[in-house]
Structure formats: structure tokens, C-alpha cells
mmCIF entry with sequence, helices, sheets and N, C-alpha, C, O atoms, coordinates in Angstrom:
data_MODEL
# 
_entry.id   MODEL 
# 
_entity.id                         1 
_entity.type                       polymer 
_entity.pdbx_number_of_molecules   1 
# 
_entity_poly.entity_id                      1 
_entity_poly.type                           'polypeptide(L)' 
_entity_poly.nstd_linkage                   no 
_entity_poly.nstd_monomer                   no 
_entity_poly.pdbx_seq_one_letter_code       
;(UNK)(UNK)(UNK)(UNK)(UNK)(UNK)(UNK)(UNK)(UNK)(UNK)(UNK)(UNK)(UNK)(UNK)(UNK)(UNK)
(UNK)(UNK)(UNK)(UNK)(UNK)(UNK)(UNK)(UNK)(UNK)(UNK)(UNK)(UNK)(UNK)(UNK)(UNK)(UNK)
(UNK)(UNK)(UNK)(UNK)(UNK)(UNK)(UNK)(UNK)(UNK)(UNK)(UNK)(UNK)(UNK)(UNK)(UNK)(UNK)
(UNK)(UNK)(UNK)(UNK)(UNK)
;
_entity_poly.pdbx_seq_one_letter_code_can   XXXXXXXXXXXXXXXXXXXXXXXXXXXXXXXXXXXXXXXXXXXXXXXXXXXXX 
_entity_poly.pdbx_strand_id                 A 
# 
loop_
_entity_poly_seq.entity_id 
_entity_poly_seq.num 
_entity_poly_seq.mon_id 
_entity_poly_seq.hetero 
1 1  UNK n 
1 2  UNK n 
1 3  UNK n 
1 4  UNK n 
1 5  UNK n 
1 6  UNK n 
1 7  UNK n 
1 8  UNK n 
1 9  UNK n 
1 10 UNK n 
1 11 UNK n 
1 12 UNK n 
1 13 UNK n 
1 14 UNK n 
1 15 UNK n 
1 16 UNK n 
1 17 UNK n 
1 18 UNK n 
1 19 UNK n 
1 20 UNK n 
1 21 UNK n 
1 22 UNK n 
1 23 UNK n 
1 24 UNK n 
1 25 UNK n 
1 26 UNK n 
1 27 UNK n 
1 28 UNK n 
1 29 UNK n 
1 30 UNK n 
1 31 UNK n 
1 32 UNK n 
1 33 UNK n 
1 34 UNK n 
1 35 UNK n 
1 36 UNK n 
1 37 UNK n 
1 38 UNK n 
1 39 UNK n 
1 40 UNK n 
1 41 UNK n 
1 42 UNK n 
1 43 UNK n 
1 44 UNK n 
1 45 UNK n 
1 46 UNK n 
1 47 UNK n 
1 48 UNK n 
1 49 UNK n 
1 50 UNK n 
1 51 UNK n 
1 52 UNK n 
1 53 UNK n 
# 
_struct_asym.id          A 
_struct_asym.entity_id   1 
# 
loop_
_struct_conf.conf_type_id 
_struct_conf.id 
_struct_conf.pdbx_PDB_helix_id 
_struct_conf.beg_label_comp_id 
_struct_conf.beg_label_asym_id 
_struct_conf.beg_label_seq_id 
_struct_conf.pdbx_beg_PDB_ins_code 
_struct_conf.end_label_comp_id 
_struct_conf.end_label_asym_id 
_struct_conf.end_label_seq_id 
_struct_conf.pdbx_end_PDB_ins_code 
_struct_conf.beg_auth_comp_id 
_struct_conf.beg_auth_asym_id 
_struct_conf.beg_auth_seq_id 
_struct_conf.end_auth_comp_id 
_struct_conf.end_auth_asym_id 
_struct_conf.end_auth_seq_id 
_struct_conf.pdbx_PDB_helix_class 
_struct_conf.details 
_struct_conf.pdbx_PDB_helix_length 
HELX_P HELX_P1 AA1 UNK A 2  ? UNK A 5  ? UNK A 2  UNK A 5  5 ? 4  
HELX_P HELX_P2 AA2 UNK A 16 ? UNK A 28 ? UNK A 16 UNK A 28 1 ? 13 
HELX_P HELX_P3 AA3 UNK A 33 ? UNK A 46 ? UNK A 33 UNK A 46 1 ? 14 
# 
_struct_conf_type.id          HELX_P 
_struct_conf_type.criteria    ? 
_struct_conf_type.reference   ? 
# 
loop_
_atom_site.group_PDB 
_atom_site.id 
_atom_site.type_symbol 
_atom_site.label_atom_id 
_atom_site.label_alt_id 
_atom_site.label_comp_id 
_atom_site.label_asym_id 
_atom_site.label_entity_id 
_atom_site.label_seq_id 
_atom_site.pdbx_PDB_ins_code 
_atom_site.Cartn_x 
_atom_site.Cartn_y 
_atom_site.Cartn_z 
_atom_site.occupancy 
_atom_site.B_iso_or_equiv 
_atom_site.pdbx_formal_charge 
_atom_site.auth_seq_id 
_atom_site.auth_comp_id 
_atom_site.auth_asym_id 
_atom_site.auth_atom_id 
_atom_site.pdbx_PDB_model_num 
ATOM 1   N N  . UNK A 1 1  ? 0.851   -1.182  -0.009 1.00 0.00 ? 1  UNK A N  1 
ATOM 2   C CA . UNK A 1 1  ? 0.003   -0.003  -0.002 1.00 0.00 ? 1  UNK A CA 1 
ATOM 3   C C  . UNK A 1 1  ? 0.889   1.235   0.003  1.00 0.00 ? 1  UNK A C  1 
ATOM 4   O O  . UNK A 1 1  ? 1.617   1.479   0.965  1.00 0.00 ? 1  UNK A O  1 
ATOM 5   N N  . UNK A 1 2  ? 0.830   2.000   -1.048 1.00 0.00 ? 2  UNK A N  1 
ATOM 6   C CA . UNK A 1 2  ? 1.683   3.173   -1.212 1.00 0.00 ? 2  UNK A CA 1 
ATOM 7   C C  . UNK A 1 2  ? 1.342   4.280   -0.227 1.00 0.00 ? 2  UNK A C  1 
ATOM 8   O O  . UNK A 1 2  ? 2.237   5.007   0.205  1.00 0.00 ? 2  UNK A O  1 
ATOM 9   N N  . UNK A 1 3  ? 0.069   4.429   0.141  1.00 0.00 ? 3  UNK A N  1 
ATOM 10  C CA . UNK A 1 3  ? -0.361  5.504   1.049  1.00 0.00 ? 3  UNK A CA 1 
ATOM 11  C C  . UNK A 1 3  ? 0.214   5.343   2.452  1.00 0.00 ? 3  UNK A C  1 
ATOM 12  O O  . UNK A 1 3  ? 0.282   6.317   3.202  1.00 0.00 ? 3  UNK A O  1 
ATOM 13  N N  . UNK A 1 4  ? 0.616   4.165   2.811  1.00 0.00 ? 4  UNK A N  1 
ATOM 14  C CA . UNK A 1 4  ? 1.082   3.900   4.172  1.00 0.00 ? 4  UNK A CA 1 
ATOM 15  C C  . UNK A 1 4  ? 2.180   4.869   4.597  1.00 0.00 ? 4  UNK A C  1 
ATOM 16  O O  . UNK A 1 4  ? 2.217   5.300   5.750  1.00 0.00 ? 4  UNK A O  1 
ATOM 17  N N  . UNK A 1 5  ? 3.064   5.209   3.680  1.00 0.00 ? 5  UNK A N  1 
ATOM 18  C CA . UNK A 1 5  ? 4.199   6.035   4.021  1.00 0.00 ? 5  UNK A CA 1 
ATOM 19  C C  . UNK A 1 5  ? 3.916   7.523   3.898  1.00 0.00 ? 5  UNK A C  1 
ATOM 20  O O  . UNK A 1 5  ? 4.762   8.340   4.262  1.00 0.00 ? 5  UNK A O  1 
ATOM 21  N N  . UNK A 1 6  ? 2.761   7.887   3.400  1.00 0.00 ? 6  UNK A N  1 
ATOM 22  C CA . UNK A 1 6  ? 2.434   9.299   3.214  1.00 0.00 ? 6  UNK A CA 1 
ATOM 23  C C  . UNK A 1 6  ? 1.479   9.820   4.261  1.00 0.00 ? 6  UNK A C  1 
ATOM 24  O O  . UNK A 1 6  ? 1.260   11.029  4.334  1.00 0.00 ? 6  UNK A O  1 
ATOM 25  N N  . UNK A 1 7  ? 0.900   8.950   5.079  1.00 0.00 ? 7  UNK A N  1 
ATOM 26  C CA . UNK A 1 7  ? -0.089  9.377   6.058  1.00 0.00 ? 7  UNK A CA 1 
ATOM 27  C C  . UNK A 1 7  ? 0.290   8.873   7.448  1.00 0.00 ? 7  UNK A C  1 
ATOM 28  O O  . UNK A 1 7  ? 0.792   7.758   7.591  1.00 0.00 ? 7  UNK A O  1 
ATOM 29  N N  . UNK A 1 8  ? 0.050   9.693   8.472  1.00 0.00 ? 8  UNK A N  1 
ATOM 30  C CA . UNK A 1 8  ? 0.380   9.250   9.831  1.00 0.00 ? 8  UNK A CA 1 
ATOM 31  C C  . UNK A 1 8  ? -0.558  8.147   10.308 1.00 0.00 ? 8  UNK A C  1 
ATOM 32  O O  . UNK A 1 8  ? -1.689  8.025   9.837  1.00 0.00 ? 8  UNK A O  1 
ATOM 33  N N  . UNK A 1 9  ? -0.078  7.365   11.228 1.00 0.00 ? 9  UNK A N  1 
ATOM 34  C CA . UNK A 1 9  ? -0.889  6.342   11.865 1.00 0.00 ? 9  UNK A CA 1 
ATOM 35  C C  . UNK A 1 9  ? -1.833  7.032   12.851 1.00 0.00 ? 9  UNK A C  1 
ATOM 36  O O  . UNK A 1 9  ? -1.470  8.037   13.461 1.00 0.00 ? 9  UNK A O  1 
ATOM 37  N N  . UNK A 1 10 ? -3.027  6.500   13.003 1.00 0.00 ? 10 UNK A N  1 
ATOM 38  C CA . UNK A 1 10 ? -4.027  7.045   13.948 1.00 0.00 ? 10 UNK A CA 1 
ATOM 39  C C  . UNK A 1 10 ? -4.387  5.972   14.950 1.00 0.00 ? 10 UNK A C  1 
ATOM 40  O O  . UNK A 1 10 ? -4.369  4.783   14.631 1.00 0.00 ? 10 UNK A O  1 
ATOM 41  N N  . UNK A 1 11 ? -4.707  6.381   16.138 1.00 0.00 ? 11 UNK A N  1 
ATOM 42  C CA . UNK A 1 11 ? -5.142  5.444   17.169 1.00 0.00 ? 11 UNK A CA 1 
ATOM 43  C C  . UNK A 1 11 ? -6.632  5.618   17.453 1.00 0.00 ? 11 UNK A C  1 
ATOM 44  O O  . UNK A 1 11 ? -7.098  6.725   17.724 1.00 0.00 ? 11 UNK A O  1 
ATOM 45  N N  . UNK A 1 12 ? -7.372  4.513   17.389 1.00 0.00 ? 12 UNK A N  1 
ATOM 46  C CA . UNK A 1 12 ? -8.797  4.536   17.729 1.00 0.00 ? 12 UNK A CA 1 
ATOM 47  C C  . UNK A 1 12 ? -9.101  3.309   18.582 1.00 0.00 ? 12 UNK A C  1 
ATOM 48  O O  . UNK A 1 12 ? -8.357  2.328   18.553 1.00 0.00 ? 12 UNK A O  1 
ATOM 49  N N  . UNK A 1 13 ? -10.177 3.362   19.329 1.00 0.00 ? 13 UNK A N  1 
ATOM 50  C CA . UNK A 1 13 ? -10.573 2.230   20.168 1.00 0.00 ? 13 UNK A CA 1 
ATOM 51  C C  . UNK A 1 13 ? -11.729 1.488   19.490 1.00 0.00 ? 13 UNK A C  1 
ATOM 52  O O  . UNK A 1 13 ? -12.752 2.079   19.145 1.00 0.00 ? 13 UNK A O  1 
ATOM 53  N N  . UNK A 1 14 ? -11.539 0.195   19.311 1.00 0.00 ? 14 UNK A N  1 
ATOM 54  C CA . UNK A 1 14 ? -12.543 -0.660  18.684 1.00 0.00 ? 14 UNK A CA 1 
ATOM 55  C C  . UNK A 1 14 ? -12.619 -1.950  19.505 1.00 0.00 ? 14 UNK A C  1 
ATOM 56  O O  . UNK A 1 14 ? -11.580 -2.531  19.818 1.00 0.00 ? 14 UNK A O  1 
ATOM 57  N N  . UNK A 1 15 ? -13.814 -2.408  19.859 1.00 0.00 ? 15 UNK A N  1 
ATOM 58  C CA . UNK A 1 15 ? -13.915 -3.662  20.606 1.00 0.00 ? 15 UNK A CA 1 
ATOM 59  C C  . UNK A 1 15 ? -13.231 -4.817  19.848 1.00 0.00 ? 15 UNK A C  1 
ATOM 60  O O  . UNK A 1 15 ? -13.316 -4.908  18.624 1.00 0.00 ? 15 UNK A O  1 
ATOM 61  N N  . UNK A 1 16 ? -12.560 -5.683  20.596 1.00 0.00 ? 16 UNK A N  1 
ATOM 62  C CA . UNK A 1 16 ? -11.822 -6.795  19.991 1.00 0.00 ? 16 UNK A CA 1 
ATOM 63  C C  . UNK A 1 16 ? -12.686 -7.637  19.045 1.00 0.00 ? 16 UNK A C  1 
ATOM 64  O O  . UNK A 1 16 ? -12.238 -7.999  17.957 1.00 0.00 ? 16 UNK A O  1 
ATOM 65  N N  . UNK A 1 17 ? -13.905 -7.947  19.447 1.00 0.00 ? 17 UNK A N  1 
ATOM 66  C CA . UNK A 1 17 ? -14.763 -8.809  18.629 1.00 0.00 ? 17 UNK A CA 1 
ATOM 67  C C  . UNK A 1 17 ? -15.046 -8.158  17.267 1.00 0.00 ? 17 UNK A C  1 
ATOM 68  O O  . UNK A 1 17 ? -15.014 -8.825  16.233 1.00 0.00 ? 17 UNK A O  1 
ATOM 69  N N  . UNK A 1 18 ? -15.319 -6.861  17.284 1.00 0.00 ? 18 UNK A N  1 
ATOM 70  C CA . UNK A 1 18 ? -15.616 -6.137  16.053 1.00 0.00 ? 18 UNK A CA 1 
ATOM 71  C C  . UNK A 1 18 ? -14.366 -6.083  15.159 1.00 0.00 ? 18 UNK A C  1 
ATOM 72  O O  . UNK A 1 18 ? -14.452 -6.283  13.948 1.00 0.00 ? 18 UNK A O  1 
ATOM 73  N N  . UNK A 1 19 ? -13.210 -5.812  15.770 1.00 0.00 ? 19 UNK A N  1 
ATOM 74  C CA . UNK A 1 19 ? -11.954 -5.726  15.030 1.00 0.00 ? 19 UNK A CA 1 
ATOM 75  C C  . UNK A 1 19 ? -11.645 -7.059  14.333 1.00 0.00 ? 19 UNK A C  1 
ATOM 76  O O  . UNK A 1 19 ? -11.322 -7.083  13.146 1.00 0.00 ? 19 UNK A O  1 
ATOM 77  N N  . UNK A 1 20 ? -11.747 -8.159  15.079 1.00 0.00 ? 20 UNK A N  1 
ATOM 78  C CA . UNK A 1 20 ? -11.446 -9.478  14.514 1.00 0.00 ? 20 UNK A CA 1 
ATOM 79  C C  . UNK A 1 20 ? -12.397 -9.853  13.390 1.00 0.00 ? 20 UNK A C  1 
ATOM 80  O O  . UNK A 1 20 ? -11.979 -10.391 12.365 1.00 0.00 ? 20 UNK A O  1 
ATOM 81  N N  . UNK A 1 21 ? -13.689 -9.563  13.590 1.00 0.00 ? 21 UNK A N  1 
ATOM 82  C CA . UNK A 1 21 ? -14.673 -9.863  12.544 1.00 0.00 ? 21 UNK A CA 1 
ATOM 83  C C  . UNK A 1 21 ? -14.402 -9.046  11.278 1.00 0.00 ? 21 UNK A C  1 
ATOM 84  O O  . UNK A 1 21 ? -14.487 -9.567  10.166 1.00 0.00 ? 21 UNK A O  1 
ATOM 85  N N  . UNK A 1 22 ? -14.077 -7.768  11.456 1.00 0.00 ? 22 UNK A N  1 
ATOM 86  C CA . UNK A 1 22 ? -13.791 -6.902  10.304 1.00 0.00 ? 22 UNK A CA 1 
ATOM 87  C C  . UNK A 1 22 ? -12.503 -7.345  9.623  1.00 0.00 ? 22 UNK A C  1 
ATOM 88  O O  . UNK A 1 22 ? -12.425 -7.364  8.395  1.00 0.00 ? 22 UNK A O  1 
ATOM 89  N N  . UNK A 1 23 ? -11.508 -7.695  10.399 1.00 0.00 ? 23 UNK A N  1 
ATOM 90  C CA . UNK A 1 23 ? -10.229 -8.153  9.838  1.00 0.00 ? 23 UNK A CA 1 
ATOM 91  C C  . UNK A 1 23 ? -10.415 -9.415  8.998  1.00 0.00 ? 23 UNK A C  1 
ATOM 92  O O  . UNK A 1 23 ? -9.871  -9.517  7.898  1.00 0.00 ? 23 UNK A O  1 
ATOM 93  N N  . UNK A 1 24 ? -11.180 -10.373 9.514  1.00 0.00 ? 24 UNK A N  1 
ATOM 94  C CA . UNK A 1 24 ? -11.439 -11.620 8.771  1.00 0.00 ? 24 UNK A CA 1 
ATOM 95  C C  . UNK A 1 24 ? -12.198 -11.338 7.475  1.00 0.00 ? 24 UNK A C  1 
ATOM 96  O O  . UNK A 1 24 ? -11.869 -11.893 6.427  1.00 0.00 ? 24 UNK A O  1 
ATOM 97  N N  . UNK A 1 25 ? -13.211 -10.476 7.547  1.00 0.00 ? 25 UNK A N  1 
ATOM 98  C CA . UNK A 1 25 ? -13.985 -10.156 6.350  1.00 0.00 ? 25 UNK A CA 1 
ATOM 99  C C  . UNK A 1 25 ? -13.109 -9.448  5.321  1.00 0.00 ? 25 UNK A C  1 
ATOM 100 O O  . UNK A 1 25 ? -13.150 -9.784  4.137  1.00 0.00 ? 25 UNK A O  1 
ATOM 101 N N  . UNK A 1 26 ? -12.323 -8.480  5.758  1.00 0.00 ? 26 UNK A N  1 
ATOM 102 C CA . UNK A 1 26 ? -11.431 -7.766  4.840  1.00 0.00 ? 26 UNK A CA 1 
ATOM 103 C C  . UNK A 1 26 ? -10.462 -8.731  4.172  1.00 0.00 ? 26 UNK A C  1 
ATOM 104 O O  . UNK A 1 26 ? -10.220 -8.638  2.969  1.00 0.00 ? 26 UNK A O  1 
ATOM 105 N N  . UNK A 1 27 ? -9.904  -9.661  4.948  1.00 0.00 ? 27 UNK A N  1 
ATOM 106 C CA . UNK A 1 27 ? -8.977  -10.647 4.381  1.00 0.00 ? 27 UNK A CA 1 
ATOM 107 C C  . UNK A 1 27 ? -9.660  -11.520 3.332  1.00 0.00 ? 27 UNK A C  1 
ATOM 108 O O  . UNK A 1 27 ? -9.075  -11.816 2.290  1.00 0.00 ? 27 UNK A O  1 
ATOM 109 N N  . UNK A 1 28 ? -10.902 -11.934 3.607  1.00 0.00 ? 28 UNK A N  1 
ATOM 110 C CA . UNK A 1 28 ? -11.647 -12.741 2.623  1.00 0.00 ? 28 UNK A CA 1 
ATOM 111 C C  . UNK A 1 28 ? -11.851 -11.960 1.327  1.00 0.00 ? 28 UNK A C  1 
ATOM 112 O O  . UNK A 1 28 ? -11.899 -12.543 0.244  1.00 0.00 ? 28 UNK A O  1 
ATOM 113 N N  . UNK A 1 29 ? -11.970 -10.649 1.445  1.00 0.00 ? 29 UNK A N  1 
ATOM 114 C CA . UNK A 1 29 ? -12.202 -9.794  0.275  1.00 0.00 ? 29 UNK A CA 1 
ATOM 115 C C  . UNK A 1 29 ? -10.883 -9.333  -0.354 1.00 0.00 ? 29 UNK A C  1 
ATOM 116 O O  . UNK A 1 29 ? -10.898 -8.618  -1.356 1.00 0.00 ? 29 UNK A O  1 
ATOM 117 N N  . UNK A 1 30 ? -9.755  -9.730  0.217  1.00 0.00 ? 30 UNK A N  1 
ATOM 118 C CA . UNK A 1 30 ? -8.470  -9.302  -0.307 1.00 0.00 ? 30 UNK A CA 1 
ATOM 119 C C  . UNK A 1 30 ? -8.159  -7.834  -0.046 1.00 0.00 ? 30 UNK A C  1 
ATOM 120 O O  . UNK A 1 30 ? -7.470  -7.181  -0.829 1.00 0.00 ? 30 UNK A O  1 
ATOM 121 N N  . UNK A 1 31 ? -8.684  -7.326  1.076  1.00 0.00 ? 31 UNK A N  1 
ATOM 122 C CA . UNK A 1 31 ? -8.516  -5.914  1.434  1.00 0.00 ? 31 UNK A CA 1 
ATOM 123 C C  . UNK A 1 31 ? -7.841  -5.811  2.777  1.00 0.00 ? 31 UNK A C  1 
ATOM 124 O O  . UNK A 1 31 ? -7.677  -6.804  3.486  1.00 0.00 ? 31 UNK A O  1 
ATOM 125 N N  . UNK A 1 32 ? -7.446  -4.591  3.123  1.00 0.00 ? 32 UNK A N  1 
ATOM 126 C CA . UNK A 1 32 ? -6.898  -4.324  4.460  1.00 0.00 ? 32 UNK A CA 1 
ATOM 127 C C  . UNK A 1 32 ? -7.917  -3.539  5.264  1.00 0.00 ? 32 UNK A C  1 
ATOM 128 O O  . UNK A 1 32 ? -8.822  -2.916  4.709  1.00 0.00 ? 32 UNK A O  1 
ATOM 129 N N  . UNK A 1 33 ? -7.760  -3.576  6.566  1.00 0.00 ? 33 UNK A N  1 
ATOM 130 C CA . UNK A 1 33 ? -8.615  -2.778  7.442  1.00 0.00 ? 33 UNK A CA 1 
ATOM 131 C C  . UNK A 1 33 ? -8.476  -1.288  7.101  1.00 0.00 ? 33 UNK A C  1 
ATOM 132 O O  . UNK A 1 33 ? -9.459  -0.548  7.117  1.00 0.00 ? 33 UNK A O  1 
ATOM 133 N N  . UNK A 1 34 ? -7.274  -0.866  6.801  1.00 0.00 ? 34 UNK A N  1 
ATOM 134 C CA . UNK A 1 34 ? -7.046  0.534   6.436  1.00 0.00 ? 34 UNK A CA 1 
ATOM 135 C C  . UNK A 1 34 ? -7.891  0.926   5.231  1.00 0.00 ? 34 UNK A C  1 
ATOM 136 O O  . UNK A 1 34 ? -8.491  2.000   5.216  1.00 0.00 ? 34 UNK A O  1 
ATOM 137 N N  . UNK A 1 35 ? -7.939  0.065   4.226  1.00 0.00 ? 35 UNK A N  1 
ATOM 138 C CA . UNK A 1 35 ? -8.751  0.362   3.039  1.00 0.00 ? 35 UNK A CA 1 
ATOM 139 C C  . UNK A 1 35 ? -10.228 0.454   3.409  1.00 0.00 ? 35 UNK A C  1 
ATOM 140 O O  . UNK A 1 35 ? -10.931 1.358   2.958  1.00 0.00 ? 35 UNK A O  1 
ATOM 141 N N  . UNK A 1 36 ? -10.690 -0.474  4.222  1.00 0.00 ? 36 UNK A N  1 
ATOM 142 C CA . UNK A 1 36 ? -12.102 -0.488  4.638  1.00 0.00 ? 36 UNK A CA 1 
ATOM 143 C C  . UNK A 1 36 ? -12.445 0.762   5.428  1.00 0.00 ? 36 UNK A C  1 
ATOM 144 O O  . UNK A 1 36 ? -13.444 1.421   5.138  1.00 0.00 ? 36 UNK A O  1 
ATOM 145 N N  . UNK A 1 37 ? -11.634 1.100   6.419  1.00 0.00 ? 37 UNK A N  1 
ATOM 146 C CA . UNK A 1 37 ? -11.895 2.264   7.258  1.00 0.00 ? 37 UNK A CA 1 
ATOM 147 C C  . UNK A 1 37 ? -11.880 3.537   6.432  1.00 0.00 ? 37 UNK A C  1 
ATOM 148 O O  . UNK A 1 37 ? -12.768 4.377   6.578  1.00 0.00 ? 37 UNK A O  1 
ATOM 149 N N  . UNK A 1 38 ? -10.894 3.692   5.574  1.00 0.00 ? 38 UNK A N  1 
ATOM 150 C CA . UNK A 1 38 ? -10.828 4.894   4.734  1.00 0.00 ? 38 UNK A CA 1 
ATOM 151 C C  . UNK A 1 38 ? -12.029 5.017   3.812  1.00 0.00 ? 38 UNK A C  1 
ATOM 152 O O  . UNK A 1 38 ? -12.566 6.111   3.637  1.00 0.00 ? 38 UNK A O  1 
ATOM 153 N N  . UNK A 1 39 ? -12.456 3.912   3.223  1.00 0.00 ? 39 UNK A N  1 
ATOM 154 C CA . UNK A 1 39 ? -13.629 3.942   2.333  1.00 0.00 ? 39 UNK A CA 1 
ATOM 155 C C  . UNK A 1 39 ? -14.886 4.350   3.109  1.00 0.00 ? 39 UNK A C  1 
ATOM 156 O O  . UNK A 1 39 ? -15.676 5.170   2.640  1.00 0.00 ? 39 UNK A O  1 
ATOM 157 N N  . UNK A 1 40 ? -15.059 3.777   4.283  1.00 0.00 ? 40 UNK A N  1 
ATOM 158 C CA . UNK A 1 40 ? -16.254 4.094   5.076  1.00 0.00 ? 40 UNK A CA 1 
ATOM 159 C C  . UNK A 1 40 ? -16.202 5.518   5.629  1.00 0.00 ? 40 UNK A C  1 
ATOM 160 O O  . UNK A 1 40 ? -17.239 6.177   5.708  1.00 0.00 ? 40 UNK A O  1 
ATOM 161 N N  . UNK A 1 41 ? -15.032 6.002   6.010  1.00 0.00 ? 41 UNK A N  1 
ATOM 162 C CA . UNK A 1 41 ? -14.913 7.390   6.461  1.00 0.00 ? 41 UNK A CA 1 
ATOM 163 C C  . UNK A 1 41 ? -15.232 8.361   5.337  1.00 0.00 ? 41 UNK A C  1 
ATOM 164 O O  . UNK A 1 41 ? -15.867 9.390   5.565  1.00 0.00 ? 41 UNK A O  1 
ATOM 165 N N  . UNK A 1 42 ? -14.803 8.044   4.138  1.00 0.00 ? 42 UNK A N  1 
ATOM 166 C CA . UNK A 1 42 ? -15.104 8.901   2.983  1.00 0.00 ? 42 UNK A CA 1 
ATOM 167 C C  . UNK A 1 42 ? -16.618 8.984   2.761  1.00 0.00 ? 42 UNK A C  1 
ATOM 168 O O  . UNK A 1 42 ? -17.149 10.061  2.489  1.00 0.00 ? 42 UNK A O  1 
ATOM 169 N N  . UNK A 1 43 ? -17.307 7.851   2.877  1.00 0.00 ? 43 UNK A N  1 
ATOM 170 C CA . UNK A 1 43 ? -18.776 7.845   2.755  1.00 0.00 ? 43 UNK A CA 1 
ATOM 171 C C  . UNK A 1 43 ? -19.409 8.698   3.860  1.00 0.00 ? 43 UNK A C  1 
ATOM 172 O O  . UNK A 1 43 ? -20.339 9.464   3.609  1.00 0.00 ? 43 UNK A O  1 
ATOM 173 N N  . UNK A 1 44 ? -18.899 8.555   5.069  1.00 0.00 ? 44 UNK A N  1 
ATOM 174 C CA . UNK A 1 44 ? -19.408 9.312   6.211  1.00 0.00 ? 44 UNK A CA 1 
ATOM 175 C C  . UNK A 1 44 ? -19.245 10.814  6.004  1.00 0.00 ? 44 UNK A C  1 
ATOM 176 O O  . UNK A 1 44 ? -20.164 11.589  6.267  1.00 0.00 ? 44 UNK A O  1 
ATOM 177 N N  . UNK A 1 45 ? -18.085 11.212  5.538  1.00 0.00 ? 45 UNK A N  1 
ATOM 178 C CA . UNK A 1 45 ? -17.796 12.632  5.303  1.00 0.00 ? 45 UNK A CA 1 
ATOM 179 C C  . UNK A 1 45 ? -18.725 13.218  4.251  1.00 0.00 ? 45 UNK A C  1 
ATOM 180 O O  . UNK A 1 45 ? -19.158 14.363  4.381  1.00 0.00 ? 45 UNK A O  1 
ATOM 181 N N  . UNK A 1 46 ? -19.037 12.457  3.219  1.00 0.00 ? 46 UNK A N  1 
ATOM 182 C CA . UNK A 1 46 ? -19.829 12.957  2.095  1.00 0.00 ? 46 UNK A CA 1 
ATOM 183 C C  . UNK A 1 46 ? -21.333 13.000  2.361  1.00 0.00 ? 46 UNK A C  1 
ATOM 184 O O  . UNK A 1 46 ? -22.051 13.741  1.691  1.00 0.00 ? 46 UNK A O  1 
ATOM 185 N N  . UNK A 1 47 ? -21.817 12.225  3.318  1.00 0.00 ? 47 UNK A N  1 
ATOM 186 C CA . UNK A 1 47 ? -23.261 12.222  3.530  1.00 0.00 ? 47 UNK A CA 1 
ATOM 187 C C  . UNK A 1 47 ? -23.683 13.448  4.330  1.00 0.00 ? 47 UNK A C  1 
ATOM 188 O O  . UNK A 1 47 ? -22.883 14.018  5.072  1.00 0.00 ? 47 UNK A O  1 
ATOM 189 N N  . UNK A 1 48 ? -24.932 13.848  4.178  1.00 0.00 ? 48 UNK A N  1 
ATOM 190 C CA . UNK A 1 48 ? -25.423 15.037  4.886  1.00 0.00 ? 48 UNK A CA 1 
ATOM 191 C C  . UNK A 1 48 ? -25.328 14.880  6.400  1.00 0.00 ? 48 UNK A C  1 
ATOM 192 O O  . UNK A 1 48 ? -25.426 13.774  6.933  1.00 0.00 ? 48 UNK A O  1 
ATOM 193 N N  . UNK A 1 49 ? -25.137 15.995  7.073  1.00 0.00 ? 49 UNK A N  1 
ATOM 194 C CA . UNK A 1 49 ? -25.075 15.980  8.541  1.00 0.00 ? 49 UNK A CA 1 
ATOM 195 C C  . UNK A 1 49 ? -26.417 15.575  9.097  1.00 0.00 ? 49 UNK A C  1 
ATOM 196 O O  . UNK A 1 49 ? -27.468 15.870  8.527  1.00 0.00 ? 49 UNK A O  1 
ATOM 197 N N  . UNK A 1 50 ? -26.359 14.882  10.239 1.00 0.00 ? 50 UNK A N  1 
ATOM 198 C CA . UNK A 1 50 ? -27.593 14.538  10.976 1.00 0.00 ? 50 UNK A CA 1 
ATOM 199 C C  . UNK A 1 50 ? -27.951 15.693  11.892 1.00 0.00 ? 50 UNK A C  1 
ATOM 200 O O  . UNK A 1 50 ? -27.083 16.439  12.345 1.00 0.00 ? 50 UNK A O  1 
ATOM 201 N N  . UNK A 1 51 ? -29.212 15.825  12.151 1.00 0.00 ? 51 UNK A N  1 
ATOM 202 C CA . UNK A 1 51 ? -29.661 16.834  13.112 1.00 0.00 ? 51 UNK A CA 1 
ATOM 203 C C  . UNK A 1 51 ? -29.338 16.331  14.515 1.00 0.00 ? 51 UNK A C  1 
ATOM 204 O O  . UNK A 1 51 ? -29.459 15.137  14.791 1.00 0.00 ? 51 UNK A O  1 
ATOM 205 N N  . UNK A 1 52 ? -28.926 17.243  15.406 1.00 0.00 ? 52 UNK A N  1 
ATOM 206 C CA . UNK A 1 52 ? -28.696 16.885  16.801 1.00 0.00 ? 52 UNK A CA 1 
ATOM 207 C C  . UNK A 1 52 ? -30.024 16.588  17.460 1.00 0.00 ? 52 UNK A C  1 
ATOM 208 O O  . UNK A 1 52 ? -31.019 17.265  17.201 1.00 0.00 ? 52 UNK A O  1 
ATOM 209 N N  . UNK A 1 53 ? -30.040 15.571  18.316 1.00 0.00 ? 53 UNK A N  1 
ATOM 210 C CA . UNK A 1 53 ? -31.281 15.217  19.024 1.00 0.00 ? 53 UNK A CA 1 
ATOM 211 C C  . UNK A 1 53 ? -31.445 16.029  20.266 1.00 0.00 ? 53 UNK A C  1 
ATOM 212 O O  . UNK A 1 53 ? -32.431 15.865  20.985 1.00 0.00 ? 53 UNK A O  1 
# 
């Protein structure tokens, strides 16, 4: 992954069960967790803001 060396590492907290399940699924799809997280963050950024409750 070429982007690895151009972007800083980030620390986030994710429950172990969720991390392992996501890691296994990404591996089955031939992807990395970094690719999955970046794709989903991009979708999150682009969608309209939610109203505060």
C-alpha cells in the first residue's frame, strides 16, 4: 500500500470482537482494514449531517 508512508498512523478504540470480525472479512475480500476504514470514512464525510437530538 503506497499511502502507508504518506499518512500518519491514527489510534482509535474498537472492541476486539468487532476488530477481529472486520479483519477476517477484509482478508476474505483481499482488502486491508485501512482500506475499509478509509472507504467508510469517505462515505461518512460525504453524507449530509444529521440533526442533533
